[in-house]
C-alpha positions in Angstrom: -13.8 -4.9 11.6 -11.6 -5.8 8.6 -7.9 -5.2 8.2 -6.6 -1.9 6.9 -3.1 -2.1 5.5 -1.1 1.0 4.7 1.6 0.3 2.1 4.3 2.9 2.7 7.9 3.8 2.1 9.3 7.3 1.8 11.4 6.2 -1.3 9.9 6.1 -4.7 10.2 3.2 -7.1 10.2 0.5 -4.5 7.0 -1.2 -5.6 4.4 0.4 -3.3 1.7 0.8 -6.0 2.5 -2.6 -7.5 2.4 -4.3 -4.2 -0.8 -2.6 -3.0 -2.6 -3.3 -6.3 -1.6 -7.0 -6.6 -2.2 -7.7 -3.0 -5.7 -6.2 -3.3 -6.3 -8.3 -6.4 -5.2 -11.4 -4.6 -7.5 -10.8 -1.7 -10.4 -10.2 -4.1 -9.7 -13.4 -5.9 -9.8 -15.2 -2.6 -13.4 -14.1 -2.3 -12.7 -11.2 0.2 -14.4 -7.9 -0.2 -11.5 -5.6 -0.9 -11.0 -1.9 -1.2 -7.9 -0.3 -2.7 -7.4 3.3 -1.7 -5.2 5.6 -3.8 -3.7 8.3 -1.7 -0.9 9.1 -4.1 -1.5 12.3 -6.2 0.1 10.5 -9.2 -3.0 8.2 -9.2 -1.2 5.3 -10.7 -3.1 2.8 -8.6 -6.4 4.2 -9.9 -5.4 4.2 -13.6 -3.8 0.8 -13.3 -7.3 -0.7 -13.0 -8.8 1.4 -15.7 -10.5 3.9 -13.4 -10.5 7.6 -13.9 -8.9 9.8 -11.2 -11.4 11.9 -9.2 -11.7 15.7 -9.4 -11.9 15.9 -5.6 -11.0 13.3 -3.0 -13.3 12.6 0.0 -10.5 13.5 2.4 -10.5 17.1 1.2 -14.1 17.6 0.4 -17.6 17.0 1.7 -18.1 14.1 -0.7 -19.1 11.0 1.3 -16.4 8.3 1.0 -18.9 5.6 0.1 -20.2 7.6 -2.9 -16.6 7.8 -4.3 -15.9 4.1 -4.5 -15.8 2.5 -7.9 -16.1 -1.2 -8.8 -13.4 -2.7 -11.0 -13.7 -5.4 -13.6 -12.4 -7.9 -11.0 -15.2 -9.2 -8.7 -14.9 -8.2 -5.1 -12.3 -5.5 -5.9 -13.3 -1.8 -5.5 -11.2 1.3 -5.8 -11.4 4.7 -4.0 -9.9 6.7 -6.8 -6.9 9.0 -6.3 -7.0 12.7 -7.0 -4.5 15.5 -7.3 -6.6 17.3 -4.7 -5.2 15.0 -1.9 -2.2 17.4 -1.9 -4.5 19.6 0.1 -4.3 17.2 3.1 -0.9 18.8 3.9 -2.5 22.2 4.2 -5.6 21.0 6.1 -3.6 19.1 8.6 -1.3 22.0 9.2 -4.1 24.4 9.7 -6.1 22.2 12.2 -4.9 21.0 15.6 -4.4 17.2 15.3 -5.4 17.6 11.7 -4.0 14.3 10.5 -5.8 12.5 13.3 -9.1 14.1 12.4 -8.6 13.2 8.8 -7.6 9.6 9.7 -10.7 9.1 11.7 -12.8 10.3 8.7 -10.8 7.9 6.5 -11.0 4.9 8.8 -14.7 5.4 9.5 -15.4 4.5 5.9 -13.0 1.6 5.6 -13.9 -0.6 8.5 -16.7 -2.5 6.8 -14.3 -4.2 4.2 -12.6 -7.5 4.7 -9.4 -5.9 3.5 -8.5 -2.4 2.6 -5.1 -1.5 1.1 -3.9 2.1 1.1 -1.3 3.1 -1.5 0.7 6.0 -0.1 2.9 8.7 -1.8 6.7 8.4 -1.5 7.0 10.7 1.4 6.6 11.0 5.2 4.3 14.0 5.1 0.8 14.4 6.4 -0.7 12.2 3.7 1.3 9.2 4.8 0.7 10.1 8.5 -3.0 10.3 7.8 -2.9 6.9 6.1 -0.9 5.3 9.0 -3.2 6.8 11.6 -6.3 5.4 9.8 -4.8 1.9 9.4 -4.6 -1.2 11.5 -1.3 -2.3 10.0 1.6 -1.0 7.9 3.4 -3.0 5.2 6.7 -1.7 3.8 8.1 -2.7 0.4 11.9 -2.5 0.1 13.7 -3.0 -3.2 16.7 -5.3 -3.5 19.0 -2.6 -4.7 22.0 -0.6 -3.4 21.1 1.8 -0.6 17.9 -0.2 0.1 18.0 0.8 3.8 19.1 4.4 3.2 16.6 6.9 4.5 14.4 4.4 6.2 15.2 5.8 9.7 12.8 8.7 9.2 10.0 6.4 7.9 10.4 4.1 11.0 10.3 7.1 13.3 7.1 8.3 11.8 5.5 4.8 12.1 6.7 4.7 15.8 5.2 8.2 16.4 1.8 7.1 15.0 2.0 3.9 17.1 2.6 6.0 20.2 -0.2 8.3 19.4 -2.6 5.4 18.8 -1.5 2.7 21.1 -2.7 -0.8 20.2 -4.3 0.4 16.9 -1.4 0.1 14.5 0.9 -2.8 14.1 3.7 -3.7 11.7 2.4 -6.3 9.3 5.8 -6.8 7.7 8.4 -5.9 5.1 8.4 -7.4 1.6 11.5 -7.5 -0.6 10.7 -6.4 -4.2 12.7 -6.4 -7.5 14.4 -9.5 -6.3 16.9 -11.0 -8.9 18.3 -14.3 -7.6 21.1 -14.2 -10.3 22.6 -11.1 -8.8 25.1 -11.2 -5.9 23.9 -7.7 -4.8 20.4 -9.1 -4.3 21.6 -11.7 -1.9 23.6 -9.1 0.0 20.7 -6.8 0.3 18.3 -9.5 1.3 20.7 -10.7 4.0 21.2 -7.1 5.3 17.4 -6.5 5.4 16.6 -9.8 7.1 19.5 -9.2 9.6 18.3 -5.7 10.4 14.5 -6.3 10.6 14.4 -10.0 11.6 11.1 -11.9 11.7 9.0 -9.1 10.3 10.4 -9.6 6.8 8.1 -11.8 4.8 9.5 -15.1 3.4 8.0 -14.4 0.0 10.1 -12.1 -2.2 8.8 -10.4 -5.3 11.0 -11.1 -8.4 11.9 -8.8 -11.2 9.3 -9.8 -13.8 8.4 -7.9 -17.0 4.8 -9.2 -16.6 4.5 -7.2 -13.3 5.5 -4.0 -15.1 3.3 -4.6 -18.1 0.0 -5.5 -16.3 -1.1 -1.9 -15.4 -0.9 -0.8 -19.0 -3.6 -3.5 -19.6 -5.7 -2.2 -16.6 -5.1 -5.5 -14.8 -3.2 -7.0 -11.9 -0.4 -9.4 -12.8 -2.6 -12.2 -11.4 -5.0 -11.6 -14.3 -2.6 -10.4 -16.9 -0.1 -13.3 -16.6 -1.4 -15.8 -14.0 1.4 -18.3 -14.6 4.2 -15.7 -14.3 6.7 -15.6 -11.5 5.3 -12.3 -10.4 1.8 -13.6 -10.2 2.9 -16.7 -8.2 4.9 -14.5 -5.8 2.0 -12.1 -5.1 -0.3 -15.0 -4.6 2.1 -16.4 -2.0 2.5 -13.0 -0.4 -1.3 -12.8 -0.1 -1.4 -16.1 1.8 1.4 -14.9 4.1 -0.4 -11.6 4.9 -3.7 -13.5 5.6 -1.8 -15.9 7.9 -0.6 -12.9 9.9 -4.1 -12.2 11.3 
């Protein structure tokens, strides 16, 4: 069975989509069969690789998951397109007893054959994120190097712990990655020190710098590794891929 990484944080704008997309591209470039799952109704992960969002998502329809997967222009990288219909997960999970667990089993059942699967979650701690966590083997949390970086994380950590308790031995913490890192700013150093002090060894050594190439790449339907392979952002995500793989 491959590794299924849920990229989650309840805050928006912390680099979830960027991290999931570029990690997936890095794994694919390493020759690993990689699936990128878009569970955010905004579908930015999907469109960032030039793929059209789906009318209905397999999680909320009878469409087989395997039939929904789309190949990207990058060898070894495939996308399960996002859809606005994933919002229905909240309703389905609420109506059914253990709804998110049932949905997670459906999700995980179609993901286990891949070397790596990365799930991009919405910025919330609702049933969509719970479903993704319950269907994953690991969780990776991006935290931006900005003021109030740790604000509101308590609820996210509690949700992760709840899912770990419900599925003992099936979900682990892959790590925390610091994003939007600007070494020239004193605030960045303060936030990094605070995060490393609070979370300890689970914080990855690699940090993701602020880099315009990272922001521009999706508009060209590429990862930063393809759009600007010599950029600081590309080098950082390549290093992060190696760290994640070393965590096996």
